[in-house]
BALOBA-1460 file (C-alpha; in Angstrom, 3 decimals):
// residues 359
<rec num="1" residu="m" x="-0.044" y="-0.015" z="-0.002"/>
<rec num="2" residu="l" x="1.361" y="3.352" z="-0.997"/>
<rec num="3" residu="l" x="-0.084" y="5.922" z="1.450"/>
<rec num="4" residu="l" x="0.464" y="9.593" z="0.686"/>
<rec num="5" residu="k" x="0.369" y="10.826" z="4.225"/>
<rec num="6" residu="k" x="0.834" y="14.413" z="5.299"/>
<rec num="7" residu="n" x="4.376" y="13.861" z="6.471"/>
<rec num="8" residu="s" x="5.464" y="12.508" z="3.153"/>
<rec num="9" residu="v" x="6.857" y="15.636" z="1.853"/>
<rec num="10" residu="i" x="8.642" y="16.362" z="-1.437"/>
<rec num="11" residu="s" x="10.151" y="19.868" z="-1.230"/>
<rec num="12" residu="i" x="10.474" y="21.916" z="-4.282"/>
<rec num="13" residu="k" x="11.545" y="25.425" z="-5.046"/>
<rec num="14" residu="i" x="8.939" y="27.960" z="-6.346"/>
<rec num="15" residu="d" x="10.160" y="31.086" z="-8.229"/>
<rec num="16" residu="i" x="7.968" y="33.997" z="-6.898"/>
<rec num="17" residu="f" x="7.502" y="37.021" z="-9.157"/>
<rec num="18" residu="y" x="6.543" y="40.193" z="-7.446"/>
<rec num="19" residu="f" x="5.125" y="42.917" z="-9.740"/>
<rec num="20" residu="i" x="6.028" y="46.509" z="-8.876"/>
<rec num="21" residu="i" x="3.928" y="49.334" z="-10.101"/>
<rec num="22" residu="r" x="5.839" y="52.530" z="-9.805"/>
<rec num="23" residu="g" x="4.729" y="56.143" z="-10.495"/>
<rec num="24" residu="s" x="2.088" y="57.390" z="-12.851"/>
<rec num="25" residu="s" x="3.612" y="55.556" z="-15.819"/>
<rec num="26" residu="e" x="2.404" y="52.203" z="-14.524"/>
<rec num="27" residu="t" x="5.750" y="50.598" z="-15.732"/>
<rec num="28" residu="i" x="5.755" y="46.861" z="-14.358"/>
<rec num="29" residu="r" x="9.055" y="45.500" z="-13.100"/>
<rec num="30" residu="r" x="9.678" y="42.103" z="-11.908"/>
<rec num="31" residu="t" x="11.839" y="40.956" z="-9.019"/>
<rec num="32" residu="l" x="12.703" y="37.310" z="-8.914"/>
<rec num="33" residu="f" x="13.245" y="35.415" z="-5.666"/>
<rec num="34" residu="s" x="14.584" y="32.137" z="-6.975"/>
<rec num="35" residu="s" x="16.025" y="30.874" z="-3.797"/>
<rec num="36" residu="l" x="15.190" y="31.518" z="-0.152"/>
<rec num="37" residu="a" x="17.824" y="30.944" z="2.542"/>
<rec num="38" residu="p" x="16.052" y="29.104" z="5.514"/>
<rec num="39" residu="n" x="17.658" y="31.374" z="8.118"/>
<rec num="40" residu="s" x="17.327" y="34.756" z="6.413"/>
<rec num="41" residu="p" x="14.730" y="34.831" z="3.639"/>
<rec num="42" residu="p" x="14.564" y="38.021" z="1.693"/>
<rec num="43" residu="k" x="11.848" y="40.602" z="2.377"/>
<rec num="44" residu="p" x="9.608" y="41.191" z="-0.736"/>
<rec num="45" residu="p" x="9.096" y="44.794" z="-1.816"/>
<rec num="46" residu="t" x="5.991" y="46.843" z="-1.379"/>
<rec num="47" residu="i" x="3.599" y="46.350" z="-4.427"/>
<rec num="48" residu="t" x="0.370" y="47.520" z="-5.793"/>
<rec num="49" residu="m" x="-1.688" y="45.184" z="-8.148"/>
<rec num="50" residu="t" x="-4.241" y="46.155" z="-10.790"/>
<rec num="51" residu="k" x="-4.670" y="42.761" z="-12.683"/>
<rec num="52" residu="e" x="-6.530" y="39.903" z="-10.866"/>
<rec num="53" residu="h" x="-6.879" y="36.251" z="-11.678"/>
<rec num="54" residu="a" x="-9.171" y="33.689" z="-10.147"/>
<rec num="55" residu="f" x="-9.187" y="29.975" z="-9.204"/>
<rec num="56" residu="d" x="-10.337" y="28.272" z="-12.281"/>
<rec num="57" residu="f" x="-13.285" y="25.739" z="-11.858"/>
<rec num="58" residu="s" x="-14.683" y="26.151" z="-15.402"/>
<rec num="59" residu="y" x="-14.238" y="22.399" z="-16.110"/>
<rec num="60" residu="i" x="-16.759" y="21.590" z="-13.327"/>
<rec num="61" residu="t" x="-19.111" y="24.462" z="-14.222"/>
<rec num="62" residu="e" x="-19.052" y="23.556" z="-17.950"/>
<rec num="63" residu="n" x="-19.488" y="19.763" z="-17.425"/>
<rec num="64" residu="r" x="-22.448" y="19.458" z="-15.060"/>
<rec num="65" residu="e" x="-23.016" y="15.902" z="-16.126"/>
<rec num="66" residu="l" x="-20.200" y="15.095" z="-13.831"/>
<rec num="67" residu="l" x="-21.885" y="16.311" z="-10.716"/>
<rec num="68" residu="p" x="-24.413" y="14.335" z="-8.673"/>
<rec num="69" residu="q" x="-27.993" y="14.867" z="-10.111"/>
<rec num="70" residu="h" x="-29.230" y="16.765" z="-7.032"/>
<rec num="71" residu="i" x="-26.303" y="19.096" z="-7.099"/>
<rec num="72" residu="k" x="-27.015" y="22.112" z="-9.651"/>
<rec num="73" residu="k" x="-23.613" y="23.861" z="-9.312"/>
<rec num="74" residu="y" x="-20.994" y="24.658" z="-6.749"/>
<rec num="75" residu="s" x="-20.422" y="28.193" z="-5.849"/>
<rec num="76" residu="q" x="-16.878" y="29.793" z="-6.598"/>
<rec num="77" residu="e" x="-16.693" y="30.722" z="-2.894"/>
<rec num="78" residu="f" x="-17.401" y="27.174" z="-1.748"/>
<rec num="79" residu="l" x="-14.747" y="25.613" z="-4.155"/>
<rec num="80" residu="e" x="-12.129" y="28.104" z="-3.142"/>
<rec num="81" residu="w" x="-12.765" y="27.450" z="0.528"/>
<rec num="82" residu="f" x="-12.858" y="23.619" z="-0.041"/>
<rec num="83" residu="v" x="-9.499" y="23.710" z="-1.833"/>
<rec num="84" residu="g" x="-7.920" y="25.781" z="1.041"/>
<rec num="85" residu="f" x="-9.340" y="23.488" z="3.700"/>
<rec num="86" residu="s" x="-8.257" y="20.353" z="1.829"/>
<rec num="87" residu="e" x="-4.719" y="21.656" z="1.647"/>
<rec num="88" residu="g" x="-4.745" y="21.936" z="5.334"/>
<rec num="89" residu="d" x="-6.600" y="18.793" z="6.367"/>
<rec num="90" residu="g" x="-7.071" y="16.716" z="3.216"/>
<rec num="91" residu="c" x="-5.244" y="13.309" z="2.381"/>
<rec num="92" residu="f" x="-4.728" y="11.792" z="-1.123"/>
<rec num="93" residu="h" x="-4.440" y="7.869" z="-0.454"/>
<rec num="94" residu="v" x="-3.415" y="5.345" z="-3.051"/>
<rec num="95" residu="s" x="-3.758" y="1.655" z="-2.196"/>
<rec num="96" residu="v" x="-1.718" y="-0.063" z="-4.864"/>
<rec num="97" residu="p" x="-2.561" y="-3.826" z="-3.965"/>
<rec num="98" residu="y" x="-6.178" y="-3.053" z="-4.006"/>
<rec num="99" residu="k" x="-6.076" y="-0.580" z="-7.031"/>
<rec num="100" residu="r" x="-7.976" y="1.971" z="-5.095"/>
<rec num="101" residu="l" x="-7.965" y="5.660" z="-4.655"/>
<rec num="102" residu="s" x="-9.424" y="7.650" z="-1.800"/>
<rec num="103" residu="f" x="-9.627" y="11.150" z="-0.474"/>
<rec num="104" residu="v" x="-9.928" y="11.579" z="3.230"/>
<rec num="105" residu="i" x="-10.618" y="14.493" z="5.731"/>
<rec num="106" residu="t" x="-10.310" y="13.601" z="9.406"/>
<rec num="107" residu="q" x="-12.195" y="15.636" z="12.072"/>
<rec num="108" residu="k" x="-13.696" y="15.441" z="15.624"/>
<rec num="109" residu="d" x="-16.763" y="17.422" z="14.456"/>
<rec num="110" residu="p" x="-19.131" y="14.944" z="12.625"/>
<rec num="111" residu="t" x="-21.680" y="17.637" z="11.942"/>
<rec num="112" residu="f" x="-19.069" y="19.448" z="9.818"/>
<rec num="113" residu="l" x="-18.327" y="16.379" z="7.882"/>
<rec num="114" residu="y" x="-21.936" y="15.537" z="7.197"/>
<rec num="115" residu="n" x="-22.485" y="19.165" z="6.023"/>
<rec num="116" residu="l" x="-19.441" y="18.846" z="3.794"/>
<rec num="117" residu="r" x="-20.841" y="15.723" z="2.220"/>
<rec num="118" residu="t" x="-24.216" y="17.496" z="1.684"/>
<rec num="119" residu="s" x="-22.386" y="20.354" z="0.086"/>
<rec num="120" residu="l" x="-20.472" y="18.278" z="-2.270"/>
<rec num="121" residu="g" x="-23.238" y="15.837" z="-2.982"/>
<rec num="122" residu="f" x="-21.101" y="12.618" z="-2.480"/>
<rec num="123" residu="g" x="-18.732" y="10.852" z="0.024"/>
<rec num="124" residu="s" x="-19.179" y="8.920" z="3.167"/>
<rec num="125" residu="v" x="-18.749" y="9.729" z="6.974"/>
<rec num="126" residu="l" x="-16.999" y="6.909" z="8.889"/>
<rec num="127" residu="n" x="-15.829" y="6.103" z="12.115"/>
<rec num="128" residu="d" x="-12.100" y="5.989" z="12.728"/>
<rec num="129" residu="n" x="-10.739" y="2.559" z="13.580"/>
<rec num="130" residu="k" x="-8.298" y="3.620" z="16.050"/>
<rec num="131" residu="n" x="-10.008" y="6.535" z="17.742"/>
<rec num="132" residu="p" x="-13.615" y="6.743" z="18.529"/>
<rec num="133" residu="e" x="-13.738" y="10.425" z="18.785"/>
<rec num="134" residu="i" x="-12.529" y="10.840" z="15.273"/>
<rec num="135" residu="k" x="-14.631" y="10.714" z="12.177"/>
<rec num="136" residu="r" x="-13.502" y="10.510" z="8.508"/>
<rec num="137" residu="y" x="-15.082" y="11.988" z="5.382"/>
<rec num="138" residu="s" x="-13.993" y="9.529" z="2.653"/>
<rec num="139" residu="v" x="-14.465" y="9.507" z="-1.086"/>
<rec num="140" residu="t" x="-13.573" y="6.223" z="-2.933"/>
<rec num="141" residu="h" x="-15.919" y="5.984" z="-5.870"/>
<rec num="142" residu="r" x="-13.878" y="6.743" z="-9.084"/>
<rec num="143" residu="s" x="-16.602" y="8.897" z="-10.585"/>
<rec num="144" residu="q" x="-16.533" y="11.148" z="-7.550"/>
<rec num="145" residu="i" x="-12.650" y="10.945" z="-7.317"/>
<rec num="146" residu="k" x="-12.716" y="12.412" z="-10.935"/>
<rec num="147" residu="i" x="-14.669" y="15.326" z="-9.650"/>
<rec num="148" residu="l" x="-12.331" y="16.017" z="-6.961"/>
<rec num="149" residu="i" x="-9.495" y="15.831" z="-9.558"/>
<rec num="150" residu="h" x="-11.085" y="18.632" z="-11.719"/>
<rec num="151" residu="i" x="-11.778" y="20.631" z="-8.561"/>
<rec num="152" residu="f" x="-8.074" y="20.511" z="-7.431"/>
<rec num="153" residu="n" x="-6.399" y="20.403" z="-10.791"/>
<rec num="154" residu="g" x="-4.465" y="23.656" z="-11.402"/>
<rec num="155" residu="n" x="-5.933" y="25.158" z="-8.145"/>
<rec num="156" residu="l" x="-3.542" y="23.947" z="-5.463"/>
<rec num="157" residu="i" x="-1.122" y="26.384" z="-3.766"/>
<rec num="158" residu="l" x="1.124" y="24.420" z="-1.412"/>
<rec num="159" residu="n" x="4.249" y="22.388" z="-2.838"/>
<rec num="160" residu="k" x="3.597" y="19.383" z="-0.984"/>
<rec num="161" residu="t" x="-0.077" y="18.995" z="-1.952"/>
<rec num="162" residu="n" x="0.841" y="19.748" z="-5.614"/>
<rec num="163" residu="q" x="3.298" y="16.870" z="-5.361"/>
<rec num="164" residu="r" x="0.968" y="14.350" z="-3.685"/>
<rec num="165" residu="f" x="-1.841" y="15.302" z="-5.974"/>
<rec num="166" residu="q" x="0.329" y="14.805" z="-9.111"/>
<rec num="167" residu="l" x="1.083" y="11.109" z="-7.814"/>
<rec num="168" residu="w" x="-2.608" y="10.664" z="-7.026"/>
<rec num="169" residu="v" x="-3.743" y="11.611" z="-10.699"/>
<rec num="170" residu="e" x="-0.988" y="9.433" z="-12.075"/>
<rec num="171" residu="h" x="-2.378" y="6.566" z="-10.326"/>
<rec num="172" residu="y" x="-6.021" y="7.461" z="-11.305"/>
<rec num="173" residu="n" x="-4.882" y="7.575" z="-15.006"/>
<rec num="174" residu="k" x="-3.245" y="4.223" z="-14.709"/>
<rec num="175" residu="l" x="-6.450" y="2.461" z="-13.026"/>
<rec num="176" residu="t" x="-8.854" y="3.990" z="-15.433"/>
<rec num="177" residu="g" x="-6.961" y="4.265" z="-18.580"/>
<rec num="178" residu="e" x="-7.947" y="7.991" z="-18.821"/>
<rec num="179" residu="q" x="-5.373" y="10.647" z="-19.716"/>
<rec num="180" residu="i" x="-6.259" y="13.595" z="-17.501"/>
<rec num="181" residu="q" x="-3.610" y="16.174" z="-17.885"/>
<rec num="182" residu="l" x="-2.166" y="18.050" z="-14.968"/>
<rec num="183" residu="k" x="-2.548" y="21.817" z="-15.342"/>
<rec num="184" residu="e" x="0.177" y="24.222" z="-14.549"/>
<rec num="185" residu="s" x="0.529" y="24.979" z="-10.817"/>
<rec num="186" residu="f" x="-1.512" y="27.947" z="-9.613"/>
<rec num="187" residu="t" x="0.966" y="28.961" z="-7.062"/>
<rec num="188" residu="k" x="2.733" y="31.523" z="-9.091"/>
<rec num="189" residu="t" x="-0.406" y="33.315" z="-10.137"/>
<rec num="190" residu="f" x="-1.705" y="33.184" z="-6.572"/>
<rec num="191" residu="f" x="1.467" y="34.800" z="-5.340"/>
<rec num="192" residu="e" x="1.808" y="37.344" z="-8.179"/>
<rec num="193" residu="n" x="-1.896" y="38.600" z="-7.982"/>
<rec num="194" residu="l" x="-1.948" y="38.623" z="-4.045"/>
<rec num="195" residu="l" x="-5.137" y="36.332" z="-4.016"/>
<rec num="196" residu="l" x="-4.575" y="35.376" z="-0.435"/>
<rec num="197" residu="l" x="-6.883" y="38.083" z="0.900"/>
<rec num="198" residu="k" x="-8.961" y="38.270" z="-2.336"/>
<rec num="199" residu="s" x="-10.366" y="34.745" z="-2.302"/>
<rec num="200" residu="s" x="-11.901" y="32.281" z="0.161"/>
<rec num="201" residu="w" x="-8.891" y="29.895" z="0.012"/>
<rec num="202" residu="f" x="-7.212" y="31.447" z="3.003"/>
<rec num="203" residu="v" x="-10.282" y="31.182" z="5.331"/>
<rec num="204" residu="g" x="-10.529" y="27.442" z="4.325"/>
<rec num="205" residu="f" x="-6.849" y="26.929" z="5.213"/>
<rec num="206" residu="i" x="-7.166" y="28.775" z="8.522"/>
<rec num="207" residu="e" x="-10.024" y="26.500" z="9.429"/>
<rec num="208" residu="a" x="-7.733" y="23.528" z="8.947"/>
<rec num="209" residu="d" x="-4.543" y="24.739" z="10.290"/>
<rec num="210" residu="g" x="-4.911" y="28.204" z="12.054"/>
<rec num="211" residu="c" x="-5.146" y="29.100" z="15.735"/>
<rec num="212" residu="f" x="-6.591" y="32.160" z="17.563"/>
<rec num="213" residu="n" x="-5.014" y="32.711" z="20.877"/>
<rec num="214" residu="v" x="-4.641" y="35.395" z="23.713"/>
<rec num="215" residu="e" x="-2.359" y="35.806" z="26.671"/>
<rec num="216" residu="r" x="-3.982" y="37.710" z="29.586"/>
<rec num="217" residu="r" x="-1.692" y="40.550" z="30.894"/>
<rec num="218" residu="g" x="-4.103" y="42.046" z="33.435"/>
<rec num="219" residu="l" x="-7.763" y="42.216" z="34.319"/>
<rec num="220" residu="e" x="-8.728" y="44.105" z="31.185"/>
<rec num="221" residu="t" x="-5.753" y="43.560" z="28.859"/>
<rec num="222" residu="c" x="-4.594" y="40.725" z="26.650"/>
<rec num="223" residu="s" x="-1.899" y="40.104" z="24.186"/>
<rec num="224" residu="f" x="-3.553" y="38.746" z="20.867"/>
<rec num="225" residu="r" x="-1.892" y="36.063" z="18.713"/>
<rec num="226" residu="f" x="-2.550" y="34.191" z="15.539"/>
<rec num="227" residu="l" x="-0.569" y="31.109" z="14.729"/>
<rec num="228" residu="l" x="-0.087" y="29.059" z="11.590"/>
<rec num="229" residu="d" x="2.254" y="26.130" z="11.432"/>
<rec num="230" residu="q" x="3.579" y="24.455" z="8.239"/>
<rec num="231" residu="k" x="6.316" y="21.965" z="7.457"/>
<rec num="232" residu="d" x="8.713" y="22.814" z="4.531"/>
<rec num="233" residu="e" x="6.492" y="25.603" z="3.228"/>
<rec num="234" residu="l" x="8.600" y="28.627" z="4.240"/>
<rec num="235" residu="v" x="7.981" y="30.360" z="0.790"/>
<rec num="236" residu="f" x="4.311" y="30.157" z="1.379"/>
<rec num="237" residu="l" x="4.438" y="31.494" z="5.062"/>
<rec num="238" residu="e" x="6.692" y="34.317" z="3.808"/>
<rec num="239" residu="h" x="3.992" y="35.182" z="1.329"/>
<rec num="240" residu="v" x="1.208" y="35.208" z="4.051"/>
<rec num="241" residu="k" x="3.400" y="37.373" z="6.179"/>
<rec num="242" residu="f" x="3.948" y="39.721" z="3.199"/>
<rec num="243" residu="c" x="0.166" y="39.979" z="2.416"/>
<rec num="244" residu="l" x="-0.977" y="40.491" z="5.919"/>
<rec num="245" residu="g" x="1.884" y="42.878" z="6.729"/>
<rec num="246" residu="k" x="1.460" y="44.720" z="3.487"/>
<rec num="247" residu="g" x="5.214" y="44.166" z="2.660"/>
<rec num="248" residu="q" x="6.446" y="45.753" z="5.847"/>
<rec num="249" residu="g" x="8.593" y="43.730" z="8.210"/>
<rec num="250" residu="s" x="7.485" y="43.656" z="11.841"/>
<rec num="251" residu="l" x="9.165" y="42.328" z="15.066"/>
<rec num="252" residu="c" x="5.698" y="41.113" z="16.223"/>
<rec num="253" residu="s" x="4.942" y="39.255" z="13.010"/>
<rec num="254" residu="t" x="7.497" y="36.572" z="12.759"/>
<rec num="255" residu="l" x="8.476" y="33.230" z="11.380"/>
<rec num="256" residu="k" x="10.020" y="30.790" z="13.730"/>
<rec num="257" residu="r" x="11.764" y="27.527" z="12.935"/>
<rec num="258" residu="k" x="10.509" y="24.596" z="15.061"/>
<rec num="259" residu="t" x="11.919" y="21.077" z="15.684"/>
<rec num="260" residu="s" x="10.511" y="18.317" z="13.442"/>
<rec num="261" residu="t" x="10.470" y="14.693" z="14.701"/>
<rec num="262" residu="d" x="11.646" y="13.515" z="11.201"/>
<rec num="263" residu="g" x="14.299" y="16.280" z="10.787"/>
<rec num="264" residu="g" x="12.253" y="18.357" z="8.222"/>
<rec num="265" residu="a" x="11.894" y="22.085" z="8.545"/>
<rec num="266" residu="c" x="8.764" y="23.037" z="10.383"/>
<rec num="267" residu="w" x="7.891" y="26.758" z="10.486"/>
<rec num="268" residu="r" x="5.486" y="28.816" z="12.674"/>
<rec num="269" residu="y" x="4.017" y="32.100" z="11.525"/>
<rec num="270" residu="e" x="3.055" y="33.937" z="14.756"/>
<rec num="271" residu="v" x="1.170" y="37.344" z="14.639"/>
<rec num="272" residu="r" x="1.142" y="39.763" z="17.578"/>
<rec num="273" residu="d" x="1.358" y="43.008" z="15.573"/>
<rec num="274" residu="l" x="-2.104" y="44.894" z="16.109"/>
<rec num="275" residu="p" x="-2.379" y="46.320" z="12.520"/>
<rec num="276" residu="v" x="-1.803" y="42.852" z="11.197"/>
<rec num="277" residu="i" x="-4.445" y="41.403" z="13.410"/>
<rec num="278" residu="e" x="-6.910" y="44.055" z="12.476"/>
<rec num="279" residu="r" x="-6.169" y="43.234" z="8.770"/>
<rec num="280" residu="l" x="-6.741" y="39.576" z="9.485"/>
<rec num="281" residu="i" x="-10.003" y="40.307" z="11.324"/>
<rec num="282" residu="k" x="-11.228" y="42.473" z="8.528"/>
<rec num="283" residu="y" x="-10.725" y="39.605" z="6.068"/>
<rec num="284" residu="l" x="-12.277" y="36.947" z="8.059"/>
<rec num="285" residu="s" x="-15.169" y="39.045" z="9.042"/>
<rec num="286" residu="g" x="-16.329" y="39.063" z="5.408"/>
<rec num="287" residu="k" x="-15.848" y="35.424" z="4.829"/>
<rec num="288" residu="t" x="-18.019" y="32.257" z="5.570"/>
<rec num="289" residu="f" x="-16.793" y="29.692" z="8.179"/>
<rec num="290" residu="r" x="-17.882" y="26.186" z="8.074"/>
<rec num="291" residu="t" x="-16.293" y="24.650" z="11.118"/>
<rec num="292" residu="k" x="-16.240" y="25.224" z="14.763"/>
<rec num="293" residu="k" x="-13.208" y="27.413" z="14.257"/>
<rec num="294" residu="h" x="-15.913" y="30.072" z="13.659"/>
<rec num="295" residu="i" x="-16.591" y="30.038" z="17.419"/>
<rec num="296" residu="a" x="-12.986" y="30.688" z="18.276"/>
<rec num="297" residu="f" x="-12.848" y="33.632" z="15.937"/>
<rec num="298" residu="i" x="-16.009" y="35.251" z="17.243"/>
<rec num="299" residu="r" x="-14.638" y="35.042" z="20.712"/>
<rec num="300" residu="w" x="-11.191" y="36.304" z="19.510"/>
<rec num="301" residu="n" x="-12.907" y="39.149" z="17.750"/>
<rec num="302" residu="k" x="-15.129" y="39.978" z="20.713"/>
<rec num="303" residu="l" x="-11.942" y="40.196" z="23.006"/>
<rec num="304" residu="y" x="-10.389" y="42.369" z="20.531"/>
<rec num="305" residu="n" x="-13.246" y="44.788" z="20.367"/>
<rec num="306" residu="l" x="-13.647" y="44.920" z="24.060"/>
<rec num="307" residu="i" x="-9.846" y="45.556" z="24.749"/>
<rec num="308" residu="r" x="-8.608" y="47.484" z="21.757"/>
<rec num="309" residu="v" x="-11.664" y="49.298" z="20.703"/>
<rec num="310" residu="v" x="-13.994" y="50.002" z="23.678"/>
<rec num="311" residu="i" x="-11.575" y="50.338" z="26.507"/>
<rec num="312" residu="v" x="-9.083" y="52.260" z="24.443"/>
<rec num="313" residu="r" x="-11.676" y="54.634" z="23.178"/>
<rec num="314" residu="e" x="-12.842" y="55.224" z="26.744"/>
<rec num="315" residu="k" x="-9.323" y="55.994" z="27.926"/>
<rec num="316" residu="e" x="-8.857" y="58.500" z="24.922"/>
<rec num="317" residu="k" x="-12.032" y="60.319" z="25.992"/>
<rec num="318" residu="g" x="-11.315" y="60.217" z="29.641"/>
<rec num="319" residu="t" x="-14.390" y="58.306" z="30.426"/>
<rec num="320" residu="y" x="-12.774" y="54.910" z="31.352"/>
<rec num="321" residu="i" x="-13.923" y="53.293" z="34.662"/>
<rec num="322" residu="f" x="-12.872" y="49.841" z="35.665"/>
<rec num="323" residu="s" x="-15.719" y="47.505" z="35.483"/>
<rec num="324" residu="v" x="-15.688" y="44.202" z="37.313"/>
<rec num="325" residu="k" x="-18.498" y="42.808" z="35.111"/>
<rec num="326" residu="r" x="-16.395" y="43.607" z="31.960"/>
<rec num="327" residu="a" x="-13.242" y="42.160" z="33.493"/>
<rec num="328" residu="e" x="-15.193" y="38.959" z="34.297"/>
<rec num="329" residu="r" x="-16.433" y="38.822" z="30.702"/>
<rec num="330" residu="i" x="-12.881" y="39.272" z="29.352"/>
<rec num="331" residu="k" x="-11.672" y="36.420" z="31.676"/>
<rec num="332" residu="r" x="-14.419" y="34.039" z="30.511"/>
<rec num="333" residu="l" x="-13.986" y="34.789" z="26.775"/>
<rec num="334" residu="a" x="-10.137" y="34.290" z="27.093"/>
<rec num="335" residu="s" x="-10.630" y="31.009" z="29.023"/>
<rec num="336" residu="e" x="-13.082" y="29.688" z="26.584"/>
<rec num="337" residu="l" x="-10.950" y="30.726" z="23.546"/>
<rec num="338" residu="n" x="-7.762" y="29.233" z="25.062"/>
<rec num="339" residu="k" x="-9.375" y="26.052" z="26.222"/>
<rec num="340" residu="g" x="-8.269" y="23.402" z="23.756"/>
<rec num="341" residu="g" x="-6.794" y="26.248" z="21.605"/>
<rec num="342" residu="l" x="-3.065" y="25.356" z="21.466"/>
<rec num="343" residu="e" x="-3.320" y="21.706" z="21.910"/>
<rec num="344" residu="n" x="-5.936" y="21.756" z="18.947"/>
<rec num="345" residu="l" x="-3.391" y="23.641" z="16.706"/>
<rec num="346" residu="v" x="-3.030" y="21.005" z="14.191"/>
<rec num="347" residu="d" x="0.125" y="20.721" z="12.145"/>
<rec num="348" residu="s" x="-1.212" y="18.906" z="9.281"/>
<rec num="349" residu="d" x="2.134" y="17.305" z="8.537"/>
<rec num="350" residu="e" x="2.543" y="15.949" z="12.033"/>
<rec num="351" residu="e" x="-1.056" y="14.700" z="12.403"/>
<rec num="352" residu="g" x="-0.997" y="12.627" z="8.997"/>
<rec num="353" residu="e" x="-0.156" y="9.414" z="11.171"/>
<rec num="354" residu="d" x="-3.691" y="9.659" z="12.823"/>
<rec num="355" residu="i" x="-5.289" y="9.107" z="9.458"/>
<rec num="356" residu="v" x="-6.402" y="5.492" z="8.934"/>
<rec num="357" residu="p" x="-5.393" y="4.093" z="5.503"/>
<rec num="358" residu="a" x="-8.489" y="3.502" z="3.342"/>
<rec num="359" residu="p" x="-9.345" y="-0.239" z="3.404"/>
């Protein structure tokens, strides 16, 4: 059995082109970062973009006969979210002896998996053989695998998922005799046109791998944090930092190298910088969540409004009065947010071994 688990990573380099528009002449210049040193990655320049590109799901929309009969169409927003979430929590499985392919998403929330099955119109929700608290969304029928292939084809961003998907499609072609051609990776277009905050891909990815957290500094003060862990995806995290930071470096918006059990490079993007957090809140407030991560974001946002908006405004106006009731509310929200917060921060690469291979 060949199992493409989340910790089987093939690292590749990606050339990132940043388009710089300068002055009224709108002359476009390119800066190429063809290699990034792990310890000191270069900082991308400040850029402004006028040209936009989108994820391409035209094959699915133009070939509706592929879809289940009760599904009229998928929205662009849902497909972008689904690709992002799958890059964080999805697994492409190949069972060579049994000539079988599968796609699996593992979660503790069965309601979400049932809703996902309803939205896609196919798949099964199964119990995990090793952990009764875990449920699996699984797709094994080849006609449904084909739908997933055309959803993901040319729309994946991360190096590792592009590599695993390529092997998955190659096995599909061998098993079926079809010749589905792999489209060019969407990564460069995604980076060039700053689509991170212009699509629903990032909210899906955050629901899979992101973490909202606070550290209490007093009765009515907190330090806010957003965490995102990835293995061997330094280029991607540098791009996230660039987009959220608008190209400006910050001591409170950092990338840290972590120790990995198999010797790979694991990186953590950690945000404490308030302008970056405000930008993230603005982006997420306009997006649709589909998992319980939405509850964590609501609590995080409420705390931010209480501490950084209401209290700061009162102090600026000279009307601030300490409130026991408000302090208790802040304490409760912080406790509820952090309860299970960091331990539930899923590093998709490290958690791959919890996935049970498709039978």
